[in-house]
N, C-alpha and C positions, 0 to 999 in steps of 0.2 A: 380499529382494535386497541384497547389500553393496555400498555404493559406495567408492570409493577413487579418489582422484586422482593418476594416474601422473605427470603433468607439472606437481606442484603447485609447484614453484621458478619454473615458467617462469609460471604465472598470478599469483604473488605478486611477479614482477620488473614484468610488465606492468600490473598494477593498483595498484601503488604509486605510480606517476606517471601514471596513465591520463589520456589527453586525446582527446575527440572531435575526428573530422577535420571539415574546412572544409565539406566537401560534406554531411556529416551535421549539421552546425550550421544550414546553410541549409534543410534538411527540419525541424529542430527550431522554427527562427523561422516556418516556414509552418504550424505544427500547433498546436493547443490541447490542453492536457493538464490533467486533474484526476486528482489522487491522493486518495483518502479512507483516513484512518487511524481507528482505532476501538479500543476494548477489545473483549474477547471476549464477545459476545452485545449489541454496541451496535447492530448492524442495518445495518453497511455492505453486505453482500451482497445484503441484502433490498433497499435503494435503488439499487445498481447495476443489479441484474435490472428495477427498475423504469424506470429510465432508457433500460435497453437495449430495451425494448418501444416507446418512444418512436419510433425509428430514428433518433434523431441522435445517437447515441453508439457507438462502437467500443471493446470491451474489449480491452486489453492483455494479450495470453498471455506470459508471461515464458518466456526460454530457459534450458534447464537441462542440466547435463551427467550428473546422476544417472538412473538406470535407472526406466522406469515402475514404479509400485507398484500392488498390487490392493486396491482401496477397494471395502468393500461386496460383495465377490466378484466385481468386475469390473476388468479391467486399466486403467489410466490410457491416454488415447489421445493420440497426438500431435495438437497443434494444438485441444486441448480443455483439458486441465489446464496443458500444458507444450508447448514446441516441445523435444523431447528430441533431443539434437546431442552430437556426439562431443567429445572434448576438441581434437582437432585442428580441427574447425569452430569452436568457441568462440575460440580462441586466434587462428586467421585474421582474425577478425571483431573481435577486440580491437586486435590489430596494425593493423588498417585502422581504428580508431576509429569501428566501427559500432555501438557500444553507449551508451545514454544511461547507464546504471551498471551495475556486476557486481561481486558480491562473492562471496568464499569463505565457504561455510557448513560450521562442523563441521571444515574441513579435509578434507571429504570430496567436495564438489561445489562447483561455480560455477554461480550462477543470475543473470541480470540481464536487462533490456529492451533489446532490440534496436532499432535506429531504424528497422529493416523493417516494424516493427510499426506506428509513428508515420507512417510514409511509407504503409502501408495506409489508415490513418485519414484522412490528408490526400486521399488520392485518392477516398476514398469521401463526401468532404465531411462527414466527423463528427468528433466530440470525443473524443478517447481518453482513457479512463478505466481505472483500475484500483485495487486496493487494496494497499497497501504496509506494511512494519514503520516504524514512527518511525525508526530507526535508517539507513534508506536513503533518506532526503528531502532530507538536506542536499546531498549530490551533487547529486541530481537538480536542485534549485533553483540549485544552481551553475551548472549546464549550461544551465538554463533558468530565467530568473529570474521569467518571467510565469506559471509554474506554479500552476495553484489548489489549493493544500495545504489540505485540509479535514478537519478533526477532528469525526466524528460522536459525540455523547454521548447516553448514556441520560438520561431526565427527572428521575431522582431515583437515589439510591443504592439505594433499597428497591425500586423498579421493576427495575432493573438485576439486584439479586441474584433477583428471582423470574425474570426471564428466564433466567439461569444456571440455576438449579436446575430449570427446567421441561426442560432440554434432557437431564437425568439425573443421576444422582449423581457428583459429582467427589471424588477423594480429595484428601485435604488438601495434600498436596505438589503436584499439579496446580492446585488452588484458590490458593495461596499464590502458584505462578509465574505464573497470570492476573493475580491482584491487583497483582503487582510489576510486569509489563507496562504495566499500566493506570497505574500510579503513573508510569512513565517516561515515556508518553505525555502525560500531563496536564503534567507539569513541563517537558518538552522544549517543547510546544507554547505553553504560556503564557510561556515566555521568549523567544518569537519573534513577531513582529507579523506576520510573513510569515502565519500561521496563519488560517484563518476557522474559525469555530466553529458548528454547527448541532445544535439539539437534537431528538431523533429522539422527540418526544413524539405525533407524529401523522405516521404515513408519508407520506400526500401532502404534507403542508406542508412536511416535511424534502425530499423529493423536488424540490418546487418551489424550495426556497430554495437548494438546492446546483444547480440548473438555471440558475437567475438568476446565481448565482456564477461559473458555468462559462461561461456565453454572455456577461456583462456585465462579468466580471472585477470585480467590487465588491460589498460586503457591506452589509447594512442596517446601520448602526453601534448603535442600540439593540439589535438582536436579538443582534448579535456580541457586546457588551458583557455583557448578561445571560448569554449562553452561556460567557462567560469567567469570570464568576462563579460559574456552576454548577460549571465545571470546578475552581475552586480549592475549593470545598465536598466535591465527589466525590473530590479529593486528600486532603482530611483525613479524611474517612470512611473512605477506603481504607486509608489510613496506620493507623488506629485499629483497623481489621478485621484487619490483618495482625499487628498489635502483640498481640491475643489469641490468636493460633494456637500 
């Protein structure tokens, strides 16, 4: 099903100088938010599912103007994959400053994190958590500086590639795109001290580390430094892999 923004200019105008409202800022200040970033097959979705099982986390579902799609023969459900909203509804909430962040994707749809979701998490006394693309984090950190931004890393380049290949054949073009996205993640995260790094070598250990960061707002310096060093190594190996394509 094709997606087209009929009010693209209006979205461009409001997002150019978007600011959250005072009431939304108060909700943000009362909330705990965890953002997980990882290369493809890094394991962030599995980690999120484990954290949700604990009962202490609330998964943030983004709003989008795009139409529901059919995945594996099933139509996406409202409130499960996304909150599917009209352009008018999204514009209204953006005008009221009710989004943490939002962006226009490929000029065809607008997606973003509504303050409404963080308010729900806060009301349930849970930590809000979601997975995001590296490009969307800077705006979120600007609005909420105490956000726990965590990069999940595979334990080695070899293990990472095995995890990727176990998912099934990948076309060369798609493989290159995923590697380039991984490089972007490693580079941007290493250039900012805000990011914490966690190595997903053991699922339970990774979950415990992320839970500690989320609840205490601090990292184990030694483990974080080791993970940052691994990120540098992964970046070099990924760049080398791309150059051979």
